[in-house]
C-alpha positions in Angstrom: 0.1 0.1 0.3 1.4 3.0 -1.0 2.7 5.7 1.7 0.6 9.1 1.9 1.8 11.9 2.1 0.3 15.0 3.1 -0.3 17.8 0.4 2.1 20.9 2.8 4.7 17.9 3.5 4.9 16.3 -0.4 5.0 20.3 -0.9 7.7 21.4 0.9 9.1 18.1 -1.1 9.2 19.6 -4.4 10.8 23.0 -3.5 13.6 21.0 -1.6 14.2 19.3 -4.6 14.0 22.2 -6.5 17.1 24.1 -3.9 19.1 21.2 -4.4 19.4 21.1 -7.8 19.6 24.3 -8.5 22.1 25.4 -5.6 22.6 22.6 -3.2 26.5 22.1 -2.7 27.9 18.6 -2.2 31.2 17.1 -0.4 33.1 15.1 2.3 31.2 16.6 5.3 27.7 16.4 3.8 25.3 19.0 1.6 24.9 22.3 2.0 22.2 25.3 0.7 24.3 28.9 1.2 21.2 32.0 1.5 22.4 35.4 1.6 21.3 37.2 4.6 18.7 39.7 3.3 18.3 37.4 -0.1 15.7 38.3 -2.5 11.7 37.7 -2.1 12.5 35.1 -5.3 14.7 32.9 -3.1 13.5 30.8 -0.5 15.7 32.2 2.8 17.5 29.2 5.0 14.7 30.2 7.5 12.5 28.7 5.0 14.4 26.0 3.5 14.6 24.7 7.3 11.3 24.4 7.6 10.3 22.6 4.8 13.5 20.0 6.2 11.1 19.9 9.4 8.1 18.8 7.4 10.3 16.4 5.7 12.1 15.5 9.1 15.7 15.8 8.0 18.3 16.9 10.5 20.4 19.7 9.7 22.4 22.5 11.7 22.2 26.5 10.3 26.0 28.7 10.1 26.7 32.0 9.4 28.6 31.4 6.5 30.3 34.1 3.7 31.1 33.9 -0.1 33.5 36.3 -1.8 32.1 39.8 -2.2 30.6 40.5 -5.9 33.0 42.1 -8.6 30.5 44.4 -9.7 30.2 45.5 -5.7 32.1 48.6 -4.5 32.2 46.9 -1.3 35.6 44.3 -0.2 33.7 42.9 2.6 33.4 39.2 2.0 29.2 38.6 2.0 27.7 37.4 4.8 24.5 34.6 5.0 23.3 31.7 6.4 24.0 27.9 5.4 21.8 25.0 6.1 24.0 21.8 6.4 23.0 18.7 6.1 25.4 16.2 8.0 26.3 13.2 5.5 25.1 10.7 7.9 21.7 12.1 7.8 21.6 12.6 4.1 19.6 9.4 3.8 16.5 10.9 5.1 16.7 13.9 2.1 17.4 10.7 -0.3 13.7 9.4 0.8 12.4 12.4 -0.6 15.1 12.4 -3.5 16.1 9.8 -4.7 18.4 10.7 -7.6 20.6 11.9 -5.1 22.0 9.0 -3.9 24.6 8.3 -7.3 25.4 11.2 -6.3 26.5 10.8 -2.3 28.1 7.5 -3.0 30.0 9.2 -5.6 31.6 11.6 -3.6 35.6 11.3 -4.4 37.4 10.3 -0.9 39.7 13.1 -1.4 37.1 15.3 -1.2 37.1 18.8 0.7 34.6 19.3 3.5 33.1 22.2 5.0 36.0 23.8 7.0 38.6 25.5 5.5 41.4 26.1 8.8 43.4 28.8 9.5 46.7 29.2 12.0 46.4 32.1 14.1 50.0 33.3 15.5 49.0 34.1 19.7 52.0 35.0 21.9 51.4 31.8 24.0 51.4 29.4 20.2 49.6 28.7 18.0 45.5 28.5 17.5 43.8 26.5 14.9 40.3 27.7 14.3 37.8 27.8 11.3 37.2 30.4 8.9 33.6 31.0 7.9 33.1 30.7 4.2 29.7 29.1 2.1 30.7 25.1 1.6 31.8 25.8 -1.8 34.9 27.7 -1.1 37.2 24.6 -3.5 35.2 25.6 -6.7 36.0 29.4 -6.4 37.7 31.1 -9.8 40.9 32.4 -8.6 39.7 35.6 -9.2 36.5 35.1 -6.7 38.9 33.2 -3.9 41.3 36.5 -4.2 38.2 38.0 -3.2 38.1 36.3 -0.6 41.5 37.0 0.5 42.0 33.1 -0.4 45.7 34.0 -1.7 49.1 34.6 -0.3 48.9 38.0 0.6 52.3 37.7 0.2 53.1 35.9 -2.9 50.2 35.0 -4.2 49.6 31.4 -3.7 45.9 29.8 -3.9 45.6 28.6 0.1 43.0 26.4 -0.6 45.6 23.8 -1.6 46.7 21.5 1.1 49.1 18.9 -0.5 51.9 20.8 0.5 52.3 21.7 4.1 55.1 24.3 3.8 52.8 26.9 2.4 49.6 26.2 5.4 47.9 29.2 5.8 47.9 31.6 8.3 46.3 34.7 9.2 49.2 37.4 10.1 47.4 40.9 9.7 49.4 44.4 8.9 50.6 45.9 12.6 48.2 48.9 11.3 45.3 47.0 10.4 44.7 44.4 13.2 41.5 43.4 12.3 41.6 43.4 8.3 41.4 39.0 7.9 45.3 38.8 6.0 46.0 35.3 4.8 49.8 34.2 4.4 51.6 31.0 3.5 53.5 29.3 5.5 56.6 30.0 3.4 56.5 33.6 3.5 55.7 34.1 6.9 57.9 31.5 9.2 54.9 29.6 10.2 53.9 32.7 12.5 57.4 32.2 14.1 58.1 35.9 13.6 54.8 37.2 14.8 54.3 34.9 17.6 57.9 37.1 18.9 56.4 40.3 17.8 53.6 39.4 19.6 55.7 38.1 22.5 57.5 40.9 23.2 54.3 43.3 22.9 53.0 41.0 25.9 56.1 42.0 27.6 
């Protein structure tokens, strides 16, 4: 006997499938759907996507995430938004409503990046490891987009999204005159943060 589905649940299913097809990002950690803060009325907000997922009984989390500034924008600030994330272990709940997703999930490469972009921040007492709140599609941004998001080394221009060279990991080294501005430098160009650690330690006395 076929399962009876309420009309509002079926409508939520159609909306979620459409949204996933248009803007879903699948990686080793799961599926993500990003929405810019104050997005147009033609797009469902992150909260509305979450409401549909709740109707479908699909577990999710919502996080703050940023994307690169638009090319035609005068502002150099990253665009803040909210990202609805469904963990990989919970994708079976979504596959129930979207069977075509199963093949894509099964074919995720073993070396596929996840949601997080890890950076290293020198402090007077040592190196802190922290995450950079980026939208899940950060690995596939063009070099121009990555540069606008400051993901290229501020000294040599190396693309810090590449993690196959431990000598070029990203370090957060702001200029002393601009301590609050995001500036990432590869390990090779900043002596792996040691010089900045010494500078901060001397300032701390």
